[in-house]
C-alpha positions in Angstrom: 0.0 0.4 0.1 1.4 3.7 -1.0 -1.7 5.6 0.1 -5.1 5.4 1.4 -7.6 7.6 2.0 -11.4 7.6 3.8 -13.7 9.1 6.1 -15.8 8.8 9.1 -19.1 10.1 9.4 -19.1 12.3 12.2 -22.1 14.4 13.4 -24.3 17.0 11.7 -23.0 15.4 8.6 -19.4 15.6 8.3 -16.9 13.5 6.8 -14.0 13.7 9.2 -11.1 12.5 6.1 -8.2 10.8 6.7 -5.2 10.0 4.3 -1.9 7.8 4.7 1.1 8.0 2.7 4.3 5.6 2.6 7.3 8.1 3.6 9.4 7.0 1.0 6.1 7.3 -1.7 5.5 11.1 -0.8 5.4 14.1 -3.2 4.1 12.0 -6.1 1.1 13.3 -5.6 -0.8 10.2 -4.4 -2.1 12.0 -1.1 -3.7 14.3 -3.7 -5.4 11.6 -6.1 -6.8 9.2 -2.9 -7.6 12.3 -0.9 -9.6 13.3 -4.0 -11.4 10.3 -4.6 -12.7 10.3 -0.9 -13.9 14.1 -1.0 -16.2 13.1 -3.8 -17.2 10.3 -2.4 -18.6 12.2 0.5 -19.9 14.5 -1.4 -21.9 12.5 -3.3 -23.2 10.9 0.5 -24.3 14.0 1.1 -21.9 15.0 3.6 -19.4 17.6 4.4 -16.0 17.0 3.9 -13.6 18.3 6.3 -9.8 17.8 6.5 -7.6 18.4 9.8 -4.3 19.2 8.4 -1.7 19.8 10.6 1.5 19.1 8.8 2.3 21.7 6.1 2.4 19.0 3.8 -1.3 18.0 4.3 -2.0 21.5 4.6 -1.0 21.9 0.9 -2.9 19.0 -0.1 -5.7 19.7 1.4 -5.7 23.3 0.0 -4.8 21.9 -3.7 -8.4 20.0 -3.6 -10.6 23.4 -2.2 -10.4 23.0 1.1 -10.0 26.4 2.9 -8.7 27.4 6.8 -11.4 28.3 8.7 -10.2 27.6 12.3 -7.4 26.2 14.4 -7.5 23.5 17.0 -5.6 23.4 20.1 -4.7 20.1 22.2 -3.7 19.8 25.8 -3.1 16.6 27.4 -3.8 16.7 31.1 -2.0 14.7 33.6 
């Protein structure tokens, strides 16, 4: 497996996307291809695709597919 994408159906008909690419296969456009298919599938199912991208490369793929940044997320681990 070189790249895979899918989504989890979250509340309010949101499709939370996940994209994985093997480290040695990155940079060849595979993430964009599989994410495009997962996004199209979510839209066809009447869902609102959501992409929570932190790494710069992930953010670039999301932007290339038309995703827009609408906020930020802060994660805190409590002891």
